[in-house]
C-alpha positions as CSV (number, residue, x, y, z in Angstrom):
1,M,-108.8,-16.9,-71.2
2,N,-110.8,-13.9,-70.1
3,A,-109.8,-10.4,-71.1
4,D,-107.5,-8.4,-68.8
5,R,-106.1,-4.8,-69.0
6,S,-103.6,-3.3,-66.4
7,V,-100.4,-1.1,-65.7
8,G,-96.3,-1.1,-64.7
9,A,-92.4,-0.1,-64.7
10,Q,-89.6,0.6,-67.3
11,P,-86.2,-0.6,-68.6
12,T,-83.6,2.0,-68.3
13,A,-82.3,3.9,-71.4
14,S,-78.9,2.3,-70.9
15,A,-80.4,-1.1,-70.8
16,H,-82.4,-0.4,-74.0
17,K,-79.1,0.7,-75.7
18,R,-77.5,-2.5,-74.7
19,F,-80.4,-4.4,-76.3
20,A,-80.1,-2.3,-79.4
21,H,-76.4,-3.1,-79.8
22,T,-76.7,-6.8,-79.1
23,S,-74.7,-8.8,-81.7
24,P,-76.4,-11.1,-84.2
25,A,-74.6,-14.0,-82.6
26,R,-76.2,-13.3,-79.2
27,R,-79.6,-13.1,-80.8
28,A,-79.2,-16.5,-82.3
29,L,-80.8,-18.8,-79.7
30,L,-84.1,-20.5,-80.4
31,R,-86.6,-19.1,-82.8
32,F,-89.5,-20.4,-84.9
33,G,-93.3,-20.2,-84.6
34,L,-96.6,-21.6,-85.7
35,T,-100.1,-20.5,-86.1
36,G,-103.3,-21.8,-84.6
37,A,-107.0,-21.9,-85.5
38,A,-108.7,-21.5,-82.2
39,A,-111.5,-19.1,-81.2
40,L,-110.6,-16.7,-78.4
41,G,-113.3,-16.8,-75.7
42,A,-113.7,-13.8,-73.5
43,T,-114.9,-15.8,-70.5
44,A,-113.6,-19.3,-71.0
45,A,-110.1,-20.7,-71.7
46,L,-107.5,-19.3,-73.9
47,G,-109.3,-20.9,-76.9
48,T,-110.0,-24.1,-78.7
49,A,-108.4,-26.1,-81.5
50,P,-109.9,-28.1,-84.3
51,A,-110.0,-31.8,-83.4
52,S,-109.0,-32.7,-86.9
53,A,-105.7,-30.8,-86.8
54,T,-102.7,-32.9,-87.7
55,P,-99.1,-32.6,-86.6
56,T,-96.6,-31.0,-88.9
57,S,-93.1,-32.3,-89.4
58,T,-91.0,-29.7,-91.3
59,P,-90.0,-26.2,-90.3
60,T,-91.3,-24.8,-93.6
61,S,-94.9,-26.1,-93.0
62,R,-95.3,-24.0,-89.8
63,R,-96.0,-20.2,-89.9
64,R,-95.0,-18.0,-87.0
65,P,-98.0,-16.1,-85.5
66,E,-97.3,-12.5,-86.4
67,T,-100.0,-10.6,-84.4
68,P,-101.1,-10.7,-80.7
69,D,-104.4,-12.4,-81.6
70,E,-102.7,-15.0,-83.7
71,A,-100.3,-15.8,-80.9
72,L,-103.1,-16.0,-78.4
73,R,-105.0,-18.4,-80.6
74,E,-102.0,-20.6,-81.0
75,L,-101.5,-20.8,-77.3
76,A,-105.2,-21.6,-76.9
77,A,-105.0,-24.4,-79.4
78,G,-101.9,-25.8,-77.7
79,N,-103.4,-25.7,-74.3
80,L,-106.5,-27.5,-75.6
81,R,-104.3,-30.2,-77.0
82,W,-102.5,-30.5,-73.7
83,R,-105.6,-30.8,-71.5
84,T,-107.3,-33.3,-73.9
85,F,-104.2,-35.5,-74.1
86,R,-103.8,-34.8,-77.9
87,E,-100.3,-33.2,-77.8
88,R,-98.4,-32.9,-81.0
89,H,-95.0,-32.2,-79.5
90,P,-94.2,-29.9,-82.4
91,D,-90.9,-28.5,-83.6
92,E,-88.7,-31.2,-82.3
93,S,-87.6,-32.8,-85.6
94,P,-84.0,-32.9,-86.9
95,A,-85.0,-30.5,-89.6
96,V,-86.4,-28.0,-87.1
97,R,-83.3,-28.4,-84.8
98,Q,-81.0,-27.7,-87.8
99,S,-83.1,-24.6,-88.9
100,L,-82.7,-23.1,-85.4
101,T,-79.0,-23.0,-85.6
102,S,-79.3,-19.8,-87.7
103,G,-81.8,-17.9,-85.6
104,Q,-84.9,-17.8,-83.5
105,H,-88.4,-16.4,-84.0
106,P,-90.5,-17.2,-80.9
107,F,-94.0,-15.8,-81.0
108,A,-94.7,-15.3,-77.3
109,V,-92.9,-14.5,-74.1
110,V,-94.3,-16.5,-71.2
111,L,-93.5,-15.0,-67.8
112,G,-94.4,-17.8,-65.4
113,C,-93.6,-19.3,-62.0
114,I,-90.7,-21.7,-61.3
115,D,-93.2,-24.4,-60.3
116,S,-92.2,-27.7,-61.8
117,R,-95.8,-28.5,-62.5
118,V,-96.3,-25.6,-65.0
119,P,-93.7,-25.8,-67.8
120,P,-95.0,-23.5,-70.5
121,E,-93.8,-25.5,-73.5
122,L,-95.8,-28.5,-72.2
123,V,-98.8,-26.6,-71.0
124,F,-99.1,-24.9,-74.4
125,D,-97.9,-27.9,-76.4
126,Q,-95.1,-25.9,-78.1
127,G,-91.6,-26.9,-79.2
128,L,-88.1,-25.6,-79.8
129,G,-88.0,-22.0,-80.8
130,D,-91.7,-21.3,-80.2
131,L,-91.7,-19.6,-76.8
132,M,-89.3,-17.4,-74.9
133,T,-89.9,-18.4,-71.3
134,V,-88.9,-16.3,-68.3
135,R,-89.6,-17.9,-64.9
136,S,-89.3,-16.6,-61.3
137,A,-91.1,-17.6,-58.1
138,G,-94.5,-16.1,-58.1
139,E,-93.7,-14.3,-61.4
140,V,-91.9,-11.7,-59.3
141,L,-90.3,-8.9,-61.4
142,D,-86.8,-7.6,-60.9
143,E,-84.4,-5.9,-63.3
144,A,-83.2,-9.2,-64.8
145,V,-86.8,-10.4,-65.4
146,L,-87.8,-7.0,-66.8
147,G,-84.8,-7.0,-69.1
148,S,-85.5,-10.5,-70.3
149,V,-89.1,-9.7,-71.2
150,A,-88.0,-6.4,-72.9
151,Y,-85.3,-8.3,-74.9
152,G,-87.9,-10.6,-76.3
153,V,-90.3,-7.8,-77.3
154,L,-87.8,-5.1,-78.4
155,E,-85.1,-7.2,-80.0
156,L,-87.1,-10.3,-81.3
157,D,-90.3,-8.4,-82.1
158,I,-92.4,-10.9,-80.1
159,P,-96.1,-9.9,-80.3
160,L,-97.4,-11.4,-77.1
161,V,-96.3,-11.3,-73.4
162,L,-98.3,-13.7,-71.2
163,V,-98.0,-13.5,-67.4
164,L,-98.9,-17.0,-66.2
165,G,-99.9,-17.7,-62.6
166,H,-101.2,-21.0,-61.4
167,Q,-103.3,-22.7,-58.8
168,S,-101.6,-23.7,-55.6
169,C,-98.6,-21.4,-56.0
170,G,-96.1,-22.1,-53.2
171,A,-94.5,-18.6,-53.5
172,V,-97.9,-16.9,-53.0
173,K,-98.8,-19.2,-50.1
174,A,-95.4,-18.5,-48.4
175,A,-95.9,-14.8,-48.8
176,V,-99.4,-14.9,-47.3
177,E,-98.3,-17.0,-44.4
178,A,-95.3,-14.9,-43.7
179,D,-97.5,-11.8,-43.8
180,E,-100.0,-13.3,-41.3
181,S,-97.4,-14.7,-38.9
182,G,-94.9,-11.8,-39.0
183,E,-92.0,-14.3,-39.4
184,R,-89.2,-13.7,-41.8
185,L,-88.4,-16.3,-44.5
186,P,-84.9,-17.7,-45.0
187,A,-82.4,-15.7,-47.0
188,H,-83.5,-14.5,-50.4
189,I,-86.9,-16.1,-50.1
190,Q,-88.0,-13.1,-48.1
191,Y,-87.4,-10.9,-51.1
192,I,-90.0,-12.9,-53.1
193,A,-92.5,-12.6,-50.3
194,D,-91.9,-8.8,-50.0
195,Q,-92.7,-8.4,-53.7
196,I,-95.9,-10.4,-53.5
197,A,-97.1,-8.9,-50.2
198,P,-98.6,-5.7,-51.7
199,N,-100.9,-7.9,-53.8
200,I,-102.3,-10.0,-50.9
201,D,-106.1,-10.0,-51.0
202,R,-107.0,-9.0,-47.4
203,T,-110.7,-9.3,-48.0
204,K,-110.4,-13.1,-48.0
205,Q,-109.3,-15.6,-45.3
206,G,-107.5,-18.9,-45.3
207,D,-107.1,-20.8,-48.6
208,A,-109.4,-18.3,-50.3
209,R,-106.9,-15.5,-49.5
210,V,-104.1,-17.5,-51.1
211,D,-106.2,-18.4,-54.2
212,S,-107.4,-14.9,-54.7
213,T,-103.9,-13.4,-54.2
214,I,-102.6,-15.6,-57.0
215,D,-104.9,-13.8,-59.4
216,V,-104.3,-10.4,-57.9
217,N,-100.5,-10.9,-58.2
218,V,-100.8,-11.8,-61.9
219,R,-102.8,-8.7,-62.6
220,A,-100.3,-6.6,-60.7
221,V,-97.3,-8.0,-62.6
222,R,-99.1,-7.5,-65.9
223,A,-99.9,-4.0,-64.9
224,R,-96.2,-3.2,-64.2
225,L,-95.2,-4.6,-67.6
226,A,-98.0,-2.7,-69.4
227,A,-96.7,0.6,-67.9
228,E,-93.2,0.1,-69.2
229,P,-92.9,3.0,-71.7
230,D,-91.2,0.9,-74.4
231,L,-93.7,-1.9,-74.1
232,A,-96.6,0.5,-73.7
233,A,-95.7,2.1,-77.0
234,K,-95.9,-1.2,-78.8
235,V,-99.2,-2.0,-77.1
236,A,-100.6,1.3,-78.3
237,S,-99.5,0.6,-81.9
238,G,-101.2,-2.8,-81.8
239,R,-98.0,-4.7,-82.3
240,L,-98.0,-6.2,-78.7
241,A,-100.5,-7.5,-76.2
242,I,-99.6,-8.1,-72.5
243,V,-102.1,-10.6,-71.0
244,G,-102.6,-12.1,-67.6
245,A,-103.6,-15.8,-67.3
246,R,-104.0,-18.6,-64.8
247,Y,-103.2,-22.3,-65.1
248,D,-105.5,-24.6,-63.0
249,L,-103.8,-27.8,-62.0
250,T,-107.1,-29.6,-61.5
251,N,-108.1,-29.4,-65.1
252,Q,-104.9,-28.2,-66.9
253,R,-106.8,-25.3,-68.4
254,V,-105.3,-21.8,-68.9
255,R,-107.8,-19.0,-68.6
256,R,-107.4,-15.4,-69.1
257,L,-107.8,-13.1,-66.1
258,T,-109.8,-9.9,-66.2
């Protein structure tokens, strides 16, 4: 992934209070992590993983990434395994499943599109309890999505939020086409298009406009998240990174957006 820095919006004080008073039972979903050994490239993919790496089989042999850089490296290593057909399918064993009954410790929030071709756990070769995934068409933000991301960061102390767009995004294409034609989309789909419309790259035409808008939209969503006061405070302290990225269907590679 290439480096990216941007801006955003904020969860309300009342919402933050609700997170702060969430019971331990409600916090006990999926949680466990791992670490990777990939180099983070500024202009290439998210990273690389050692070819000699071997799968692990017990929850005690896997360490949760604790820092933003460690989390990025683990995602990079997992994406390399995915796109080179060397998946480990980690954290699926009976022992891991049993360990997750007492709590969850995911190491990254992945805010991605609903597209069935881009499931984060597969794209990053992660397992149960590793990722907290939030998905909406075109990575569109609303209060529920913002609250879900904030919950992962503020309540579960997750060190990384990754906004993941992808090649051939149907939501972005629909928004661009509706903008050009002036026709309204059915029911609630128009809401999705309205949220994406400000990010349309009007300097491009045709397929190039759609493709460029995919990246612009990711940057805009990342910017809104980065401007959330609670999240911005954690970024400033070095305990959180909010990163934009793109998944290319043609080569299955995740690259960081600048």
